[in-house]
N, CA and C atoms of all chains as a GROMACS GRO file, in nm:
protein
  612
    1MET      N    1   0.977  -0.424   1.788
    1MET     CA    2   0.934  -0.474   1.733
    1MET      C    3   0.885  -0.334   1.612
    2ILE      N    4   0.862  -0.250   1.682
    2ILE     CA    5   0.758  -0.123   1.627
    2ILE      C    6   0.873  -0.097   1.499
    3ASP      N    7   0.995  -0.073   1.512
    3ASP     CA    8   1.121  -0.077   1.457
    3ASP      C    9   1.129  -0.163   1.339
    4ALA      N   10   1.096  -0.272   1.339
    4ALA     CA   11   1.093  -0.395   1.283
    4ALA      C   12   0.980  -0.336   1.174
    5LEU      N   13   0.849  -0.281   1.258
    5LEU     CA   14   0.720  -0.251   1.110
    5LEU      C   15   0.771  -0.154   1.066
    6VAL      N   16   0.776  -0.052   1.118
    6VAL     CA   17   0.822   0.075   1.056
    6VAL      C   18   0.938   0.060   0.950
    7ASN      N   19   1.009   0.004   0.923
    7ASN     CA   20   1.141  -0.056   0.865
    7ASN      C   21   1.110  -0.149   0.755
    8ALA      N   22   0.997  -0.218   0.779
    8ALA     CA   23   0.925  -0.302   0.609
    8ALA      C   24   0.864  -0.263   0.554
    9PRO      N   25   0.837  -0.151   0.549
    9PRO     CA   26   0.730  -0.136   0.420
    9PRO      C   27   0.711  -0.168   0.323
   10ASP      N   28   0.745  -0.236   0.244
   10ASP     CA   29   0.721  -0.328   0.164
   10ASP      C   30   0.643  -0.414   0.213
   11THR      N   31   0.648  -0.505   0.318
   11THR     CA   32   0.624  -0.630   0.353
   11THR      C   33   0.520  -0.600   0.431
   12ILE      N   34   0.486  -0.519   0.548
   12ILE     CA   35   0.408  -0.473   0.658
   12ILE      C   36   0.280  -0.370   0.653
   13VAL      N   37   0.157  -0.404   0.616
   13VAL     CA   38   0.058  -0.273   0.575
   13VAL      C   39   0.078  -0.198   0.721
   14ALA      N   40   0.097  -0.232   0.838
   14ALA     CA   41   0.072  -0.126   0.930
   14ALA      C   42   0.209  -0.050   0.943
   15GLY      N   43   0.335  -0.108   0.913
   15GLY     CA   44   0.446  -0.026   0.902
   15GLY      C   45   0.414   0.068   0.807
   16ARG      N   46   0.360   0.052   0.647
   16ARG     CA   47   0.345   0.134   0.553
   16ARG      C   48   0.261   0.268   0.626
   17ALA      N   49   0.123   0.153   0.713
   17ALA     CA   50  -0.001   0.310   0.716
   17ALA      C   51   0.080   0.397   0.843
   18VAL      N   52   0.182   0.370   0.930
   18VAL     CA   53   0.283   0.469   1.018
   18VAL      C   54   0.374   0.514   0.965
   19ALA      N   55   0.428   0.473   0.872
   19ALA     CA   56   0.560   0.515   0.820
   19ALA      C   57   0.556   0.637   0.821
   20GLY      N   58   0.620   0.751   0.865
   20GLY     CA   59   0.587   0.894   0.887
   20GLY      C   60   0.488   1.006   0.988
   21ALA      N   61   0.430   0.871   1.042
   21ALA     CA   62   0.370   0.958   1.207
   21ALA      C   63   0.528   1.007   1.266
   22PRO      N   64   0.504   1.103   1.304
   22PRO     CA   65   0.588   1.127   1.437
   22PRO      C   66   0.646   1.042   1.523
   23ARG      N   67   0.609   0.956   1.614
   23ARG     CA   68   0.589   0.934   1.718
   23ARG      C   69   0.511   0.724   1.698
   24VAL      N   70   0.606   0.666   1.743
   24VAL     CA   71   0.491   0.500   1.710
   24VAL      C   72   0.594   0.413   1.801
   25GLU      N   73   0.434   0.345   1.933
   25GLU     CA   74   0.530   0.305   2.037
   25GLU      C   75   0.381   0.167   2.014
   26MET      N   76   0.425   0.050   2.102
   26MET     CA   77   0.361  -0.028   2.126
   26MET      C   78   0.327  -0.070   2.286
   27TRP      N   79   0.231  -0.081   2.276
   27TRP     CA   80   0.200  -0.108   2.450
   27TRP      C   81   0.112  -0.242   2.417
   28THR      N   82   0.199  -0.329   2.536
   28THR     CA   83   0.097  -0.452   2.510
   28THR      C   84   0.069  -0.475   2.713
   29ALA      N   85  -0.080  -0.527   2.652
   29ALA     CA   86  -0.122  -0.569   2.796
   29ALA      C   87  -0.103  -0.656   2.871
   30PRO      N   88  -0.131  -0.681   2.998
   30PRO     CA   89  -0.045  -0.788   3.045
   30PRO      C   90  -0.141  -0.864   3.088
   31MET      N   91  -0.235   0.698   3.005
   31MET     CA   92  -0.170   0.762   2.859
   31MET      C   93  -0.352   0.823   2.797
   32LEU      N   94  -0.432   0.762   2.774
   32LEU     CA   95  -0.542   0.772   2.742
   32LEU      C   96  -0.594   0.902   2.783
   33ALA      N   97  -0.624   0.878   2.909
   33ALA     CA   98  -0.611   0.980   2.989
   33ALA      C   99  -0.579   1.130   2.986
   34ASP      N  100  -0.426   1.086   2.992
   34ASP     CA  101  -0.376   1.272   2.963
   34ASP      C  102  -0.452   1.323   2.811
   35ALA      N  103  -0.467   1.214   2.711
   35ALA     CA  104  -0.484   1.291   2.556
   35ALA      C  105  -0.625   1.342   2.623
   36LEU      N  106  -0.742   1.245   2.683
   36LEU     CA  107  -0.811   1.342   2.708
   36LEU      C  108  -0.865   1.501   2.734
   37THR      N  109  -0.761   1.518   2.847
   37THR     CA  110  -0.806   1.615   2.930
   37THR      C  111  -0.662   1.704   2.913
   38ALA      N  112  -0.563   1.666   2.821
   38ALA     CA  113  -0.458   1.770   2.788
   38ALA      C  114  -0.503   1.911   2.750
   39PRO      N  115  -0.446   2.029   2.828
   39PRO     CA  116  -0.516   2.147   2.835
   39PRO      C  117  -0.428   2.196   2.635
   40GLY      N  118  -0.506   2.325   2.611
   40GLY     CA  119  -0.468   2.379   2.478
   40GLY      C  120  -0.572   2.447   2.452
   41GLU      N  121  -0.558   2.508   2.311
   41GLU     CA  122  -0.651   2.599   2.262
   41GLU      C  123  -0.724   2.504   2.159
   42SER      N  124  -0.654   2.447   2.074
   42SER     CA  125  -0.709   2.400   1.957
   42SER      C  126  -0.793   2.303   1.978
   43PRO      N  127  -0.890   2.198   1.888
   43PRO     CA  128  -0.956   2.107   1.927
   43PRO      C  129  -0.860   1.985   1.906
   44GLN      N  130  -0.886   1.889   2.007
   44GLN     CA  131  -0.784   1.794   1.987
   44GLN      C  132  -0.833   1.655   1.964
   45ALA      N  133  -0.792   1.534   1.931
   45ALA     CA  134  -0.836   1.412   1.852
   45ALA      C  135  -0.803   1.283   1.921
   46VAL      N  136  -0.873   1.179   1.965
   46VAL     CA  137  -0.798   1.070   1.963
   46VAL      C  138  -0.874   1.006   1.901
   47VAL      N  139  -0.815   0.893   1.807
   47VAL     CA  140  -0.846   0.794   1.729
   47VAL      C  141  -0.841   0.665   1.807
   48ILE      N  142  -0.960   0.572   1.870
   48ILE     CA  143  -0.963   0.476   1.918
   48ILE      C  144  -0.987   0.358   1.815
   49PRO      N  145  -0.918   0.239   1.860
   49PRO     CA  146  -0.931   0.137   1.767
   49PRO      C  147  -1.083   0.056   1.795
   50GLY      N  148  -1.100  -0.038   1.665
   50GLY     CA  149  -1.210  -0.097   1.675
   50GLY      C  150  -1.194  -0.201   1.791
   51GLY      N  151  -1.264  -0.314   1.753
   51GLY     CA  152  -1.258  -0.467   1.842
   51GLY      C  153  -1.307  -0.439   1.963
   52SER      N  154  -1.284  -0.504   2.051
   52SER     CA  155  -1.281  -0.500   2.240
   52SER      C  156  -1.162  -0.379   2.297
   53THR      N  157  -1.116  -0.392   2.232
   53THR     CA  158  -1.004  -0.325   2.307
   53THR      C  159  -1.019  -0.203   2.411
   54PRO      N  160  -1.104  -0.100   2.343
   54PRO     CA  161  -1.180   0.052   2.432
   54PRO      C  162  -1.243  -0.057   2.524
   55ASN      N  163  -1.367  -0.124   2.540
   55ASN     CA  164  -1.373  -0.198   2.636
   55ASN      C  165  -1.256  -0.245   2.744
   56ARG      N  166  -1.122  -0.313   2.752
   56ARG     CA  167  -1.056  -0.381   2.800
   56ARG      C  168  -1.040  -0.236   2.861
   57CYS      N  169  -1.012  -0.106   2.815
   57CYS     CA  170  -0.960  -0.019   2.891
   57CYS      C  171  -1.016   0.062   2.992
   58SER      N  172  -1.189   0.035   2.944
   58SER     CA  173  -1.258   0.077   3.065
   58SER      C  174  -1.294  -0.022   3.163
   59THR      N  175  -1.296  -0.137   3.120
   59THR     CA  176  -1.333  -0.282   3.251
   59THR      C  177  -1.164  -0.286   3.331
   60ARG      N  178  -1.084  -0.290   3.253
   60ARG     CA  179  -0.969  -0.278   3.353
   60ARG      C  180  -0.940  -0.197   3.456
   61ARG      N  181  -0.923  -0.098   3.401
   61ARG     CA  182  -0.909   0.041   3.464
   61ARG      C  183  -0.966   0.121   3.448
   62ARG      N  184  -1.132   0.166   3.488
   62ARG     CA  185  -1.200   0.283   3.438
   62ARG      C  186  -1.145   0.405   3.497
   63PRO      N  187  -1.155   0.466   3.397
   63PRO     CA  188  -1.092   0.628   3.398
   63PRO      C  189  -1.161   0.700   3.498
   64ARG      N  190  -1.075   0.797   3.547
   64ARG     CA  191  -1.184   0.893   3.648
   64ARG      C  192  -1.118   1.054   3.552
   65VAL      N  193  -1.158   1.064   3.429
   65VAL     CA  194  -1.095   1.149   3.393
   65VAL      C  195  -1.182   1.308   3.372
   66ILE      N  196  -1.175   1.441   3.320
   66ILE     CA  197  -1.256   1.476   3.338
   66ILE      C  198  -1.195   1.547   3.157
   67VAL      N  199  -1.318   1.470   3.097
   67VAL     CA  200  -1.288   1.486   2.952
   67VAL      C  201  -1.289   1.643   2.843
   68SER      N  202  -1.170   1.713   2.841
   68SER     CA  203  -1.161   1.834   2.762
   68SER      C  204  -1.300   1.878   2.676
   69PRO      N  205  -1.318   1.995   2.671
   69PRO     CA  206  -1.461   2.014   2.615
   69PRO      C  207  -1.414   1.990   2.420
   70ARG      N  208  -1.256   2.028   2.424
   70ARG     CA  209  -1.183   2.003   2.304
   70ARG      C  210  -1.149   1.891   2.225
   71VAL      N  211  -1.234   1.769   2.269
   71VAL     CA  212  -1.162   1.662   2.216
   71VAL      C  213  -1.257   1.601   2.147
   72HIS      N  214  -1.207   1.552   2.056
   72HIS     CA  215  -1.312   1.503   1.968
   72HIS      C  216  -1.269   1.308   1.921
   73ILE      N  217  -1.341   1.261   1.897
   73ILE     CA  218  -1.278   1.112   1.846
   73ILE      C  219  -1.356   1.077   1.787
   74PHE      N  220  -1.272   1.031   1.732
   74PHE     CA  221  -1.257   0.918   1.577
   74PHE      C  222  -1.229   0.760   1.595
   75TYR      N  223  -1.262   0.698   1.465
   75TYR     CA  224  -1.245   0.576   1.482
   75TYR      C  225  -1.157   0.538   1.394
   76SER      N  226  -1.040   0.428   1.416
   76SER     CA  227  -0.963   0.384   1.316
   76SER      C  228  -0.978   0.331   1.213
   77ASP      N  229  -1.101   0.293   1.252
   77ASP     CA  230  -1.142   0.198   1.100
   77ASP      C  231  -1.320   0.165   1.130
   78GLU      N  232  -1.400   0.139   1.068
   78GLU     CA  233  -1.556   0.080   1.128
   78GLU      C  234  -1.627  -0.013   0.975
   79ARG      N  235  -1.708  -0.103   1.080
   79ARG     CA  236  -1.786  -0.220   0.968
   79ARG      C  237  -1.891  -0.132   0.920
   80MET      N  238  -1.914  -0.186   0.762
   80MET     CA  239  -2.045  -0.088   0.758
   80MET      C  240  -2.174  -0.168   0.764
   81VAL      N  241  -2.204  -0.170   0.903
   81VAL     CA  242  -2.293  -0.227   0.981
   81VAL      C  243  -2.403  -0.110   1.074
   82PRO      N  244  -2.556  -0.146   1.094
   82PRO     CA  245  -2.570  -0.043   1.198
   82PRO      C  246  -2.497  -0.042   1.277
   83PRO      N  247  -2.525   0.123   1.380
   83PRO     CA  248  -2.460   0.144   1.500
   83PRO      C  249  -2.484   0.064   1.645
   84ASP      N  250  -2.601  -0.043   1.608
   84ASP     CA  251  -2.627  -0.104   1.716
   84ASP      C  252  -2.594  -0.232   1.697
   85SER      N  253  -2.522  -0.266   1.580
   85SER     CA  254  -2.498  -0.406   1.533
   85SER      C  255  -2.364  -0.461   1.647
   86PRO      N  256  -2.356  -0.555   1.686
   86PRO     CA  257  -2.197  -0.625   1.798
   86PRO      C  258  -2.140  -0.618   1.672
   87GLN      N  259  -2.140  -0.612   1.579
   87GLN     CA  260  -1.993  -0.579   1.517
   87GLN      C  261  -1.959  -0.445   1.510
   88SER      N  262  -2.023  -0.372   1.590
   88SER     CA  263  -1.989  -0.199   1.528
   88SER      C  264  -1.900  -0.165   1.662
   89ASN      N  265  -1.799  -0.086   1.582
   89ASN     CA  266  -1.713  -0.030   1.647
   89ASN      C  267  -1.739   0.072   1.758
   90TYR      N  268  -1.827   0.167   1.705
   90TYR     CA  269  -1.926   0.250   1.723
   90TYR      C  270  -1.976   0.176   1.915
   91ARG      N  271  -2.060   0.095   1.840
   91ARG     CA  272  -2.098   0.031   1.953
   91ARG      C  273  -2.008  -0.002   2.099
   92LEU      N  274  -1.925  -0.093   2.052
   92LEU     CA  275  -1.816  -0.156   2.130
   92LEU      C  276  -1.740  -0.037   2.194
   93SER      N  277  -1.747   0.062   2.141
   93SER     CA  278  -1.664   0.142   2.240
   93SER      C  279  -1.740   0.233   2.339
   94ARG      N  280  -1.886   0.243   2.307
   94ARG     CA  281  -1.975   0.301   2.367
   94ARG      C  282  -1.988   0.305   2.541
   95PRO      N  283  -1.915   0.165   2.583
   95PRO     CA  284  -1.915   0.170   2.722
   95PRO      C  285  -1.813   0.286   2.799
   96LEU      N  286  -1.714   0.275   2.695
   96LEU     CA  287  -1.594   0.378   2.734
   96LEU      C  288  -1.599   0.523   2.732
   97LEU      N  289  -1.650   0.528   2.606
   97LEU     CA  290  -1.723   0.679   2.566
   97LEU      C  291  -1.831   0.705   2.657
   98ASP      N  292  -1.945   0.643   2.720
   98ASP     CA  293  -1.979   0.696   2.844
   98ASP      C  294  -1.929   0.667   2.969
   99ALA      N  295  -1.840   0.646   2.990
   99ALA     CA  296  -1.758   0.596   3.124
   99ALA      C  297  -1.713   0.776   3.160
  100ILE      N  298  -1.649   0.798   3.034
  100ILE     CA  299  -1.539   0.930   3.020
  100ILE      C  300  -1.617   1.071   3.040
  101GLY      N  301  -1.727   1.001   2.957
  101GLY     CA  302  -1.833   1.153   2.957
  101GLY      C  303  -1.788   1.266   2.846
  102VAL      N  304  -1.768   1.177   2.681
  102VAL     CA  305  -1.743   1.232   2.588
  102VAL      C  306  -1.902   1.228   2.512
  103PRO      N  307  -1.906   1.420   2.491
  103PRO     CA  308  -2.035   1.471   2.428
  103PRO      C  309  -2.036   1.399   2.318
  104PRO      N  310  -2.205   1.358   2.254
  104PRO     CA  311  -2.161   1.271   2.161
  104PRO      C  312  -2.180   1.322   2.029
  105GLY      N  313  -2.179   1.463   2.063
  105GLY     CA  314  -2.156   1.543   1.903
  105GLY      C  315  -1.982   1.568   1.879
  106ARG      N  316  -1.904   1.528   1.956
  106ARG     CA  317  -1.727   1.546   1.967
  106ARG      C  318  -1.754   1.341   1.938
  107VAL      N  319  -1.806   1.312   1.910
  107VAL     CA  320  -1.783   1.134   1.845
  107VAL      C  321  -1.828   1.170   1.732
  108HIS      N  322  -1.707   1.101   1.634
  108HIS     CA  323  -1.688   1.093   1.500
  108HIS      C  324  -1.713   0.944   1.476
  109ARG      N  325  -1.901   0.931   1.445
  109ARG     CA  326  -1.894   0.786   1.391
  109ARG      C  327  -1.926   0.776   1.242
  110VAL      N  328  -1.877   0.657   1.172
  110VAL     CA  329  -1.895   0.647   1.041
  110VAL      C  330  -1.999   0.635   1.013
  111GLN      N  331  -2.077   0.685   0.930
  111GLN     CA  332  -2.234   0.714   0.890
  111GLN      C  333  -2.268   0.550   0.784
  112THR      N  334  -2.249   0.455   0.875
  112THR     CA  335  -2.301   0.327   0.805
  112THR      C  336  -2.400   0.354   0.706
  113HIS      N  337  -2.484   0.401   0.742
  113HIS     CA  338  -2.622   0.397   0.674
  113HIS      C  339  -2.597   0.466   0.480
  114LEU      N  340  -2.501   0.548   0.514
  114LEU     CA  341  -2.468   0.521   0.362
  114LEU      C  342  -2.375   0.452   0.301
  115GLY      N  343  -2.365   0.459   0.144
  115GLY     CA  344  -2.327   0.342   0.089
  115GLY      C  345  -2.109   0.395   0.105
  116LEU      N  346  -2.091   0.238   0.069
  116LEU     CA  347  -1.929   0.260   0.127
  116LEU      C  348  -1.848   0.393   0.113
  117ALA      N  349  -1.888   0.452  -0.022
  117ALA     CA  350  -1.766   0.519  -0.090
  117ALA      C  351  -1.814   0.654   0.003
  118GLU      N  352  -1.932   0.667   0.007
  118GLU     CA  353  -2.023   0.781   0.033
  118GLU      C  354  -2.002   0.777   0.180
  119ALA      N  355  -1.989   0.692   0.283
  119ALA     CA  356  -1.956   0.688   0.404
  119ALA      C  357  -1.786   0.775   0.446
  120ALA      N  358  -1.692   0.678   0.365
  120ALA     CA  359  -1.600   0.703   0.400
  120ALA      C  360  -1.568   0.878   0.316
  121GLU      N  361  -1.628   0.930   0.182
  121GLU     CA  362  -1.598   1.018   0.158
  121GLU      C  363  -1.647   1.180   0.323
  122ALA      N  364  -1.764   1.132   0.357
  122ALA     CA  365  -1.819   1.187   0.465
  122ALA      C  366  -1.742   1.198   0.592
  123LEU      N  367  -1.641   1.045   0.633
  123LEU     CA  368  -1.558   1.092   0.737
  123LEU      C  369  -1.463   1.168   0.690
  124GLY      N  370  -1.388   1.100   0.598
  124GLY     CA  371  -1.256   1.212   0.555
  124GLY      C  372  -1.328   1.406   0.500
  125ALA      N  373  -1.422   1.434   0.480
  125ALA     CA  374  -1.489   1.598   0.504
  125ALA      C  375  -1.501   1.605   0.650
  126GLU      N  376  -1.553   1.523   0.745
  126GLU     CA  377  -1.510   1.576   0.881
  126GLU      C  378  -1.381   1.569   0.948
  127ILE      N  379  -1.258   1.470   0.889
  127ILE     CA  380  -1.132   1.487   0.931
  127ILE      C  381  -1.069   1.613   0.859
  128GLU      N  382  -1.115   1.654   0.758
  128GLU     CA  383  -1.072   1.791   0.688
  128GLU      C  384  -1.106   1.867   0.749
  129ALA      N  385  -1.247   1.856   0.730
  129ALA     CA  386  -1.323   2.027   0.814
  129ALA      C  387  -1.221   2.022   1.025
  130PHE      N  388  -1.180   1.928   1.072
  130PHE     CA  389  -1.127   1.925   1.198
  130PHE      C  390  -1.023   1.937   1.171
  131PHE      N  391  -0.897   1.951   1.063
  131PHE     CA  392  -0.804   2.015   1.046
  131PHE      C  393  -0.789   2.112   1.002
  132ARG      N  394  -0.890   2.158   0.934
  132ARG     CA  395  -0.885   2.326   0.862
  132ARG      C  396  -0.897   2.404   0.979
  133ALA      N  397  -1.003   2.348   1.115
  133ALA     CA  398  -1.028   2.430   1.214
  133ALA      C  399  -0.882   2.412   1.339
  134GLY      N  400  -0.798   2.393   1.290
  134GLY     CA  401  -0.645   2.373   1.348
  134GLY      C  402  -0.639   2.251   1.467
  135GLY      N  403  -0.748   2.220   1.416
  135GLY     CA  404  -0.733   2.042   1.507
  135GLY      C  405  -0.603   1.977   1.486
  136VAL      N  406  -0.600   1.911   1.608
  136VAL     CA  407  -0.422   1.832   1.630
  136VAL      C  408  -0.521   1.706   1.648
  137ILE      N  409  -0.431   1.518   1.632
  137ILE     CA  410  -0.466   1.440   1.673
  137ILE      C  411  -0.363   1.400   1.705
  138THR      N  412  -0.390   1.429   1.854
  138THR     CA  413  -0.274   1.394   1.999
  138THR      C  414  -0.222   1.238   2.024
  139LEU      N  415  -0.352   1.158   1.981
  139LEU     CA  416  -0.266   1.001   1.993
  139LEU      C  417  -0.434   0.968   1.911
  140ALA      N  418  -0.333   0.826   1.862
  140ALA     CA  419  -0.418   0.729   1.812
  140ALA      C  420  -0.379   0.610   1.817
  141LEU      N  421  -0.510   0.525   1.928
  141LEU     CA  422  -0.462   0.391   1.973
  141LEU      C  423  -0.513   0.294   1.854
  142LEU      N  424  -0.413   0.197   1.773
  142LEU     CA  425  -0.420   0.136   1.686
  142LEU      C  426  -0.411  -0.023   1.738
  143GLY      N  427  -0.520  -0.138   1.647
  143GLY     CA  428  -0.437  -0.244   1.686
  143GLY      C  429  -0.392  -0.324   1.602
  144LEU      N  430  -0.341  -0.415   1.574
  144LEU     CA  431  -0.271  -0.461   1.530
  144LEU      C  432  -0.274  -0.637   1.462
  145GLY      N  433  -0.318  -0.631   1.372
  145GLY     CA  434  -0.357  -0.795   1.307
  145GLY      C  435  -0.215  -0.913   1.314
  146ALA      N  436  -0.253  -0.997   1.352
  146ALA     CA  437  -0.181  -1.151   1.323
  146ALA      C  438  -0.067  -1.128   1.195
  147ASP      N  439  -0.160  -1.083   1.118
  147ASP     CA  440  -0.094  -1.064   0.952
  147ASP      C  441  -0.028  -0.897   0.938
  148GLY      N  442  -0.021  -0.840   1.046
  148GLY     CA  443   0.048  -0.699   0.994
  148GLY      C  444  -0.064  -0.566   0.948
  149HIS      N  445  -0.183  -0.619   0.971
  149HIS     CA  446  -0.261  -0.477   0.912
  149HIS      C  447  -0.278  -0.403   1.035
  150THR      N  448  -0.336  -0.283   1.011
  150THR     CA  449  -0.402  -0.200   1.107
  150THR      C  450  -0.489  -0.080   1.034
  151ALA      N  451  -0.564  -0.102   1.154
  151ALA     CA  452  -0.693   0.001   1.096
  151ALA      C  453  -0.753  -0.152   0.984
  152SER      N  454  -0.808  -0.069   0.917
  152SER     CA  455  -0.882  -0.147   0.804
  152SER      C  456  -0.786  -0.164   0.685
  153LEU      N  457  -0.694  -0.165   0.725
  153LEU     CA  458  -0.568  -0.123   0.602
  153LEU      C  459  -0.463  -0.277   0.570
  154PHE      N  460  -0.595  -0.366   0.490
  154PHE     CA  461  -0.529  -0.524   0.476
  154PHE      C  462  -0.404  -0.514   0.375
  155THR      N  463  -0.435  -0.476   0.256
  155THR     CA  464  -0.350  -0.524   0.166
  155THR      C  465  -0.279  -0.373   0.070
  156GLU      N  466  -0.189  -0.428  -0.020
  156GLU     CA  467  -0.158  -0.292  -0.081
  156GLU      C  468  -0.272  -0.245  -0.182
  157SER      N  469  -0.350  -0.298  -0.229
  157SER     CA  470  -0.470  -0.200  -0.280
  157SER      C  471  -0.533  -0.143  -0.171
  158ASP      N  472  -0.530  -0.157  -0.029
  158ASP     CA  473  -0.609  -0.099   0.050
  158ASP      C  474  -0.501   0.037   0.054
  159LEU      N  475  -0.411  -0.019   0.088
  159LEU     CA  476  -0.292   0.169   0.060
  159LEU      C  477  -0.321   0.243  -0.055
  160GLN      N  478  -0.332   0.184  -0.196
  160GLN     CA  479  -0.297   0.273  -0.283
  160GLN      C  480  -0.465   0.320  -0.284
  161ARG      N  481  -0.570   0.312  -0.257
  161ARG     CA  482  -0.683   0.325  -0.228
  161ARG      C  483  -0.678   0.439  -0.115
  162ALA      N  484  -0.613   0.454  -0.056
  162ALA     CA  485  -0.643   0.522   0.063
  162ALA      C  486  -0.546   0.619   0.002
  163GLU      N  487  -0.455   0.667  -0.105
  163GLU     CA  488  -0.357   0.766  -0.123
  163GLU      C  489  -0.481   0.897  -0.148
  164GLY      N  490  -0.410   0.943  -0.109
  164GLY     CA  491  -0.476   1.146  -0.104
  164GLY      C  492  -0.549   1.143  -0.044
  165ARG      N  493  -0.632   1.030   0.075
  165ARG     CA  494  -0.762   1.088   0.168
  165ARG      C  495  -0.706   1.026   0.279
  166TRP      N  496  -0.835   1.104   0.365
  166TRP     CA  497  -0.811   1.152   0.498
  166TRP      C  498  -0.874   0.948   0.528
  167ALA      N  499  -0.993   0.915   0.480
  167ALA     CA  500  -1.042   0.818   0.519
  167ALA      C  501  -1.066   0.750   0.375
  168SER      N  502  -1.090   0.602   0.397
  168SER     CA  503  -1.106   0.514   0.260
  168SER      C  504  -1.169   0.424   0.276
  169PRO      N  505  -1.265   0.395   0.167
  169PRO     CA  506  -1.323   0.261   0.178
  169PRO      C  507  -1.229   0.137   0.186
  170THR      N  508  -1.296   0.017   0.267
  170THR     CA  509  -1.216  -0.111   0.213
  170THR      C  510  -1.305  -0.192   0.173
  171PRO      N  511  -1.346  -0.245   0.060
  171PRO     CA  512  -1.374  -0.345   0.044
  171PRO      C  513  -1.334  -0.484   0.089
  172ARG      N  514  -1.417  -0.546   0.147
  172ARG     CA  515  -1.384  -0.670   0.222
  172ARG      C  516  -1.421  -0.804   0.140
  173PRO      N  517  -1.341  -0.918   0.105
  173PRO     CA  518  -1.370  -1.073   0.072
  173PRO      C  519  -1.537  -1.082   0.105
  174GLU      N  520  -1.540  -1.053   0.177
  174GLU     CA  521  -1.622  -1.175   0.304
  174GLU      C  522  -1.728  -0.980   0.332
  175PRO      N  523  -1.871  -0.985   0.334
  175PRO     CA  524  -1.927  -0.860   0.454
  175PRO      C  525  -1.869  -0.893   0.583
  176PRO      N  526  -1.859  -0.766   0.664
  176PRO     CA  527  -1.913  -0.595   0.552
  176PRO      C  528  -1.767  -0.536   0.532
  177ASP      N  529  -1.817  -0.448   0.445
  177ASP     CA  530  -1.706  -0.401   0.360
  177ASP      C  531  -1.645  -0.271   0.533
  178ARG      N  532  -1.562  -0.222   0.484
  178ARG     CA  533  -1.517  -0.113   0.629
  178ARG      C  534  -1.479   0.001   0.546
  179VAL      N  535  -1.480   0.101   0.654
  179VAL     CA  536  -1.447   0.255   0.621
  179VAL      C  537  -1.273   0.277   0.730
  180THR      N  538  -1.173   0.323   0.685
  180THR     CA  539  -1.069   0.283   0.780
  180THR      C  540  -0.991   0.422   0.755
  181LEU      N  541  -0.954   0.517   0.826
  181LEU     CA  542  -0.862   0.600   0.816
  181LEU      C  543  -0.702   0.538   0.767
  182THR      N  544  -0.681   0.683   0.752
  182THR     CA  545  -0.541   0.656   0.606
  182THR      C  546  -0.418   0.679   0.664
  183PRO      N  547  -0.316   0.653   0.592
  183PRO     CA  548  -0.171   0.684   0.644
  183PRO      C  549  -0.154   0.830   0.651
  184GLN      N  550  -0.231   0.911   0.544
  184GLN     CA  551  -0.237   1.053   0.536
  184GLN      C  552  -0.249   1.077   0.677
  185THR      N  553  -0.362   1.037   0.738
  185THR     CA  554  -0.423   1.079   0.879
  185THR      C  555  -0.308   1.043   0.963
  186PHE      N  556  -0.302   0.910   0.965
  186PHE     CA  557  -0.225   0.886   1.076
  186PHE      C  558  -0.068   0.924   1.057
  187SER      N  559   0.032   1.002   0.976
  187SER     CA  560   0.103   1.100   0.928
  187SER      C  561   0.120   1.189   1.002
  188ARG      N  562  -0.063   1.259   1.022
  188ARG     CA  563  -0.082   1.419   1.068
  188ARG      C  564  -0.096   1.381   1.228
  189THR      N  565  -0.073   1.268   1.292
  189THR     CA  566  -0.114   1.182   1.416
  189THR      C  567   0.028   1.186   1.506
  190GLN      N  568   0.035   1.317   1.643
  190GLN     CA  569   0.127   1.324   1.742
  190GLN      C  570   0.183   1.196   1.771
  191ARG      N  571   0.114   1.077   1.782
  191ARG     CA  572   0.174   0.992   1.901
  191ARG      C  573   0.054   0.841   1.814
  192ILE      N  574   0.106   0.782   1.806
  192ILE     CA  575   0.064   0.631   1.740
  192ILE      C  576   0.100   0.479   1.855
  193VAL      N  577  -0.017   0.457   1.898
  193VAL     CA  578   0.043   0.330   1.990
  193VAL      C  579  -0.040   0.226   1.929
  194PHE      N  580   0.030   0.140   1.963
  194PHE     CA  581  -0.010   0.001   1.925
  194PHE      C  582  -0.071  -0.068   1.971
  195LEU      N  583  -0.197  -0.116   2.010
  195LEU     CA  584  -0.234  -0.192   2.174
  195LEU      C  585  -0.248  -0.321   2.122
  196THR      N  586  -0.143  -0.399   2.155
  196THR     CA  587  -0.164  -0.574   2.156
  196THR      C  588  -0.180  -0.607   2.248
  197ALA      N  589  -0.254  -0.744   2.267
  197ALA     CA  590  -0.325  -0.775   2.387
  197ALA      C  591  -0.289  -0.925   2.391
  198THR      N  592  -0.239  -0.984   2.301
  198THR     CA  593  -0.195  -1.143   2.303
  198THR      C  594  -0.069  -1.151   2.168
  199ALA      N  595  -0.039  -1.295   2.190
  199ALA     CA  596   0.034  -1.290   2.062
  199ALA      C  597  -0.021  -1.357   1.946
  200GLY      N  598  -0.152  -1.366   1.919
  200GLY     CA  599  -0.241  -1.435   1.840
  200GLY      C  600  -0.300  -1.334   1.788
  201ARG      N  601  -0.438  -1.363   1.728
  201ARG     CA  602  -0.517  -1.273   1.677
  201ARG      C  603  -0.548  -1.099   1.783
  202LEU      N  604  -0.480  -0.984   1.711
  202LEU     CA  605  -0.458  -0.869   1.816
  202LEU      C  606  -0.600  -0.790   1.788
  203HIS      N  607  -0.622  -0.794   1.682
  203HIS     CA  608  -0.704  -0.690   1.610
  203HIS      C  609  -0.784  -0.731   1.502
  204ASP      N  610  -0.898  -0.734   1.467
  204ASP     CA  611  -0.992  -0.756   1.339
  204ASP      C  612  -1.056  -0.646   1.285
   0.00000   0.00000   0.00000
């Protein structure tokens, strides 16, 4: 999902916001 | 992960960005951390609503249980000066971030929420992103109050590790 976010910078704000950051991960609470 | 960032060794100032909403409290209540916080650790907020610090909508207020639990000194907590005007508050926070970086500071971890619409921090629209260009912190006027102050892509790009915290498949962060 993070790959999708970062690689879809034209459509998703979060992806553009973090597109240049060294390391992006997702953690989902149980 | 948060405990590691708060206790990491090193000489330079370090910062952790914490998200708005109820996520910080969830961290503190689900697994109350037993950590000795590094004296070099600073706390920034991913974004903040322009409300008084004792407002139920204040991310600063929402974070207090976590910060109190882990013992972050108040002087290391860079809360948004919401008594200022929107532009002034963003500018003041930006100046604090710039000073932090000029002192050799490193943001080691940013915990971010993720809205069901794909927004993070208080970056909702293309206009918000454009307004954020060239800034460390940016004003985000909202159609309905309260307005917001948000960290920017420029700041997030200087962050060593970004983790989106998601809790459900629905509305994750406001």
